[in-house]
C-alpha positions in Angstrom: 7.6 -7.4 -8.9 8.4 -4.4 -9.6 7.5 -0.6 -8.1 8.4 0.7 -4.7 8.9 -2.5 -2.5 9.5 -2.7 1.5 10.6 -5.8 2.7 8.9 -6.5 6.2 9.4 -10.0 7.5 11.0 -11.4 4.2 8.2 -10.4 2.4 8.0 -8.0 -0.1 5.3 -5.9 0.0 5.1 -3.5 -3.0 3.8 0.4 -2.2 4.1 1.6 -5.6 0.0 1.4 -6.3 -1.1 1.0 -2.7 -0.1 2.6 0.8 -0.3 1.5 3.9 -2.5 2.4 6.5 -0.9 1.7 10.5 -3.5 2.0 13.1 -1.7 3.5 16.3 -2.2 1.5 19.6 -1.2 3.3 22.3 -0.8 0.9 25.5 0.1 4.1 28.0 -2.1 5.7 30.8 -1.2 9.2 29.2 -1.2 9.3 25.3 -2.4 12.7 24.3 -4.4 11.3 21.8 -7.0 8.9 23.6 -6.2 9.4 27.3 -5.4 6.2 28.2 -8.8 4.8 26.7 -6.5 1.4 25.6 -4.4 0.9 28.4 -6.0 -2.0 30.0 -4.6 -5.3 28.0 -8.0 -6.4 27.2 -9.2 -3.1 25.3 -6.0 -2.4 23.7 -6.2 -6.1 22.2 -9.7 -5.5 21.1 -8.9 -2.1 19.6 -6.2 -3.7 17.9 -8.0 -6.4 16.3 -11.1 -3.7 15.5 -8.5 -1.6 13.4 -7.5 -4.6 11.6 -10.8 -5.1 10.7 -11.3 -1.7 9.6 -8.5 -2.4 7.1 -5.2 -1.3 9.0 -2.5 -3.3 7.5 -0.1 -2.5 10.3 -0.8 -2.0 14.0 1.9 -0.2 15.8 2.1 -0.9 19.3 3.7 1.2 22.0 4.2 1.2 25.3 5.9 4.3 26.3 4.6 8.2 25.4 6.3 10.1 23.2 4.2 13.1 23.7 6.1 16.7 23.7 7.6 16.7 27.6 6.9 12.9 28.3 9.6 11.3 30.5 11.5 7.9 29.8 10.2 4.4 31.1 12.2 1.4 31.5 12.2 -1.2 29.4 10.5 -3.4 31.9 7.8 -1.4 32.5 7.2 -1.0 28.7 7.5 -4.6 27.9 5.2 -5.8 30.6 2.7 -3.1 28.5 3.1 -4.4 25.2 4.0 -8.0 25.3 0.5 -9.4 26.0 -0.9 -7.2 23.5 1.2 -8.3 20.7 1.0 -12.0 21.5 -2.7 -12.1 21.3 -2.8 -10.0 17.8 -0.1 -11.9 16.4 -2.7 -15.2 17.4 -6.0 -13.6 15.8 -4.8 -10.6 12.8 -3.3 -11.2 9.9 -2.0 -7.5 9.5 1.8 -6.7 10.4 2.8 -5.7 13.9 5.1 -2.8 14.5 6.7 -1.6 17.9 6.9 1.9 18.6 10.1 2.0 21.0 14.1 3.5 20.6 15.1 0.7 23.1 16.6 -2.3 21.4 15.9 -4.6 24.3 12.5 -3.7 24.2 11.9 -4.1 20.5 13.8 -7.6 21.1 10.8 -8.6 23.2 8.4 -7.5 20.8 10.2 -9.0 17.8 10.2 -12.5 19.5 6.1 -12.2 20.1 5.7 -11.1 17.1 6.2 -8.3 15.7 7.7 -7.8 12.5 8.5 -3.8 11.9 10.4 -1.8 14.8 9.2 2.1 14.3 12.2 4.2 16.1 10.9 7.8 17.0 14.8 8.4 17.5 15.6 7.3 14.1 17.9 4.4 15.5 20.2 6.9 17.3 18.9 6.5 21.1 20.3 2.8 21.6 23.4 1.9 19.7 21.8 -2.2 19.3 19.0 -0.7 17.6 19.9 -1.3 14.0 22.5 -4.0 14.7 18.9 -5.9 16.7 17.2 -4.6 13.4 19.7 -6.5 10.9 20.1 -9.3 13.2 16.5 -10.3 13.6 15.7 -9.4 9.6 13.1 -6.4 10.8 11.8 -3.6 8.8 12.8 -0.6 10.6 11.2 3.2 10.3 13.7 5.7 11.3 12.2 8.8 12.1 13.9 12.3 12.3 13.3 14.2 15.9 15.4 17.4 17.0 15.8 16.4 20.9 14.0 14.4 22.8 10.6 14.0 23.7 11.5 16.4 27.0 12.4 19.0 25.6 11.7 18.7 21.3 9.4 21.3 21.5 11.3 24.0 23.2 11.9 26.3 20.7 12.7 23.9 17.9 15.5 25.5 15.2 16.4 24.8 11.5 18.5 26.3 8.8 16.7 24.7 5.9 14.1 21.8 7.5 13.9 19.8 4.4 17.4 19.6 3.8 18.3 18.9 7.1 15.7 15.9 8.0 17.1 14.7 4.1 20.4 14.6 5.0 19.6 12.8 8.5 17.9 10.3 6.3 20.9 9.9 4.3 23.5 9.5 7.3 21.1 6.7 8.7 20.7 4.9 5.7 24.3 4.8 5.7 24.6 3.3 9.1 22.2 1.1 8.5 23.7 -0.5 5.8 27.0 -0.5 7.8 25.0 -2.6 10.6 23.8 -5.0 8.4 20.1 -4.1 7.4 18.7 -5.3 4.1 18.5 -1.8 2.1 14.8 -2.9 1.1 13.6 -2.9 4.9 14.5 0.8 5.7 11.6 3.4 5.4 11.7 6.6 6.6 9.2 9.3 8.5 10.2 13.2 8.8 8.4 13.2 12.3 5.6 16.2 12.3 5.1 17.4 15.4 9.0 15.8 16.8 11.2 19.1 17.4 8.8 21.3 14.8 7.2 24.4 14.7 3.8 24.6 12.5 5.7 26.2 9.9 8.3 23.4 10.1 5.7 20.8 9.8 4.0 22.5 6.7 7.4 23.2 5.1 7.9 19.1 5.3 4.3 18.0 4.0 4.4 20.3 0.9 7.8 19.2 -0.4 7.2 16.0 0.6 8.4 14.2 -2.6 11.8 15.8 -1.9 12.1 13.8 1.1 12.5 10.5 -0.9 16.0 8.6 0.0 17.4 6.1 -2.2 13.6 5.1 -3.3 12.7 4.3 0.4 9.2 4.2 1.2 8.0 7.7 3.8 5.6 7.0 6.3 3.8 9.9 7.4 2.0 10.3 11.1 -0.3 13.5 10.9 -3.5 12.5 13.0 -4.5 14.5 16.0 -1.5 16.0 16.3 -1.5 19.6 18.2 -0.2 21.3 15.2 -3.6 20.7 13.3 -5.5 22.4 15.9 -3.6 25.5 15.3 -3.8 25.3 11.7 -7.6 25.0 11.6 -8.3 27.5 14.9 -9.6 25.0 17.5 -9.0 23.3 20.1 -11.0 20.6 20.4 -9.5 16.9 19.6 -12.6 16.0 17.7 -12.1 18.5 15.4 -9.1 17.2 14.3 -10.5 13.9 12.8 -11.2 16.0 9.2 -7.7 17.4 8.5 -6.4 14.0 9.3 -8.5 12.8 6.5 -8.0 15.4 4.0 -4.2 15.0 4.1 -4.5 10.9 4.2 -5.4 12.0 0.7 -3.6 14.7 -0.3 -0.2 12.9 0.9 -0.7 10.1 -0.6 -1.1 12.0 -3.8 2.1 13.7 -2.9 4.1 10.3 -2.3 3.5 9.5 1.0 3.4 5.4 1.7 2.8 4.6 5.2 0.1 6.5 6.9 0.0 6.6 10.6 -3.5 7.2 11.7 -5.7 7.1 15.1 -9.3 6.7 13.1 -8.8 3.8 10.8 -11.9 3.2 8.7 -12.3 7.0 7.9 -8.5 7.1 6.7 -8.8 3.6 5.0 -12.0 5.2 3.2 -9.8 8.2 2.1 -6.8 6.7 1.3 -9.3 4.2 -0.9 -10.7 7.0 -3.1 -7.5 8.5 -3.6 -6.2 5.8 -4.6 -8.7 4.9 -7.4 -8.8 8.4 -8.5 -5.2 8.2 -9.1 -5.2 5.0 -10.9 -8.1 6.2 -13.5 -5.7 9.5 -14.4 -2.7 7.0 -15.4 
């Protein structure tokens, strides 16, 4: 098997021709995008199953909000929210399960319950044990760039050159990951759209997405329902963020995105499929 490979749970997934849709499953009472709609265990499980049926190859389960201004919760509370959901999903769907957390103890519980990907919004910086855990458990690891913390990240973010600084961060974290024993093929990167960035910073990163690839590792992008979309289109309605998200799924795939993190799976799967059909027809 050739091309761009990402190793998940010992399986090499070829991303050179087909990107992956990652469905967002927030098991939180205060998510910015769904207002806690899936906070109950039963509703969260049903939603995860629905997203898998609609074509999501990864279900990204999170028990702690990372919206701007969000405060941290304990690992115990986070585990109590997500473990029953992960256990049930692992028994009922074939999609990969990722755990959206920056706490190693939280990630360990999720991996033992059936997750195989760690999605760390701090890029492995918040918990010194995270990279060691990923190496020990042979988990795939998505390392995201964030300036500051969720509580402070949107307080006047500043960069001299946002694209260069994010690339430098990816290179540094890649070397750290290798030093901790993580398989280079298990690593992916996320520029962290909206995490310590202005609309202009977000646009610069999306416009130069191909420049963000480090050591031929996959690029994950999450723009779905982000507040920067409403600023770009001039609407404050959450429902109006769907169309631009779908448009960006196609455009960012063409520009090199390999994992697209979305809330509305069915629509974005369709956008991805038509984009990849056109890309194949032009090669």
